[in-house]
C-alpha positions as CSV (number, residue, x, y, z in Angstrom):
1,M,0.3,-0.2,-0.2
2,K,1.2,3.7,-0.9
3,N,1.7,6.3,1.5
4,S,-0.4,9.2,0.9
5,A,2.4,11.5,-0.8
6,E,3.2,8.6,-3.1
7,K,1.6,8.2,-6.6
8,V,0.6,5.0,-8.4
9,S,2.0,5.2,-11.8
10,V,-0.3,3.6,-14.6
11,K,1.4,3.1,-17.9
12,V,-0.9,2.2,-20.9
13,C,1.1,0.6,-23.8
14,L,0.1,2.6,-27.2
15,G,2.0,0.1,-29.3
16,T,0.3,-1.2,-32.6
17,T,0.2,-4.9,-31.3
18,C,-1.4,-3.8,-28.1
19,F,-3.9,-1.4,-29.7
20,V,-5.0,-3.7,-32.1
21,M,-5.5,-6.9,-29.3
22,G,-7.6,-4.2,-27.2
23,G,-5.9,-1.5,-26.1
24,G,-8.2,1.1,-27.7
25,N,-10.8,0.1,-25.4
26,L,-8.2,1.3,-22.3
27,Q,-8.8,4.7,-23.5
28,E,-11.9,4.6,-21.0
29,L,-9.2,4.8,-18.4
30,N,-8.8,8.8,-19.5
31,E,-12.3,9.5,-17.6
32,I,-11.9,7.3,-14.8
33,I,-8.9,7.4,-13.1
34,P,-8.9,11.3,-12.6
35,K,-12.6,11.2,-11.5
36,K,-12.1,8.5,-9.0
37,Y,-8.6,9.0,-7.9
38,G,-8.0,12.6,-8.3
39,N,-4.1,13.2,-7.8
40,K,-3.3,9.7,-6.6
41,V,-2.6,8.4,-9.7
42,E,-0.5,9.4,-12.6
43,L,-1.7,7.7,-16.0
44,S,0.4,8.1,-19.2
45,G,0.7,6.8,-22.5
46,V,3.8,5.0,-23.5
47,N,4.8,4.2,-27.0
48,C,5.8,0.6,-26.2
49,L,6.7,-1.4,-23.0
50,G,8.0,-4.0,-25.1
51,L,6.5,-6.6,-23.2
52,C,4.8,-8.7,-26.4
53,S,8.4,-8.9,-28.1
54,I,9.7,-10.9,-25.2
55,N,7.5,-14.0,-26.5
56,W,5.1,-13.1,-29.3
57,E,3.9,-16.4,-30.2
58,Y,2.0,-16.3,-26.3
59,S,1.6,-12.5,-26.4
60,K,-0.6,-11.3,-23.7
61,A,-1.5,-7.6,-25.0
62,P,-2.4,-4.9,-24.4
63,Y,-0.6,-4.5,-21.4
64,V,-0.4,-2.0,-18.9
65,K,2.2,-1.3,-16.1
66,V,0.9,-0.2,-12.5
67,D,3.9,0.7,-10.9
68,D,6.1,-2.0,-11.8
69,D,3.4,-4.8,-12.5
70,V,2.9,-5.5,-15.5
71,V,-1.3,-6.5,-16.3
72,N,-1.6,-8.8,-19.1
73,E,-4.9,-9.1,-21.8
74,A,-5.8,-5.5,-19.8
75,T,-8.6,-4.5,-19.6
76,V,-10.0,-1.4,-17.6
77,E,-11.7,-3.5,-14.6
78,K,-7.8,-5.1,-14.3
79,V,-6.0,-1.8,-14.1
80,L,-8.9,-0.4,-11.7
81,E,-8.6,-3.4,-9.5
82,L,-4.8,-3.2,-8.8
83,V,-4.8,0.6,-8.7
84,D,-7.3,0.0,-6.0
85,K,-4.9,-2.8,-4.2
86,K,-2.3,-0.2,-4.4
87,L,-4.0,2.3,-2.9
88,G,-5.4,0.3,-0.2
89,I,-8.8,0.8,-1.5
90,N,-11.2,-2.1,-1.0
C-alpha cells in the first residue's frame, strides 16, 4: 500500500500490437482515473512497453504497467482493481 504522498503510476502501452489486441478500449481510463482517484494516480501512455516482443507467439497484449506490476490482457476492470489494491481501497 502506498503512503499518501506517493502516486501510483499507470502506463498504458500504445504500441500497435496492444492497440489492435484491445488497448483502444483502455482509453476509457483517461476519464475514469482522474474522477475516481484525483491526483493519487499518474496516468500516461507509452509508445511501447516492449513486453509482447519477449514472447510474441504467446503475447498477452494489451499490456499496462501499474507501478512495477504488469497487467497482461489488460482491461479497464483489471487495471482499476490493481490500482485500488495499491492504494489500499477495498
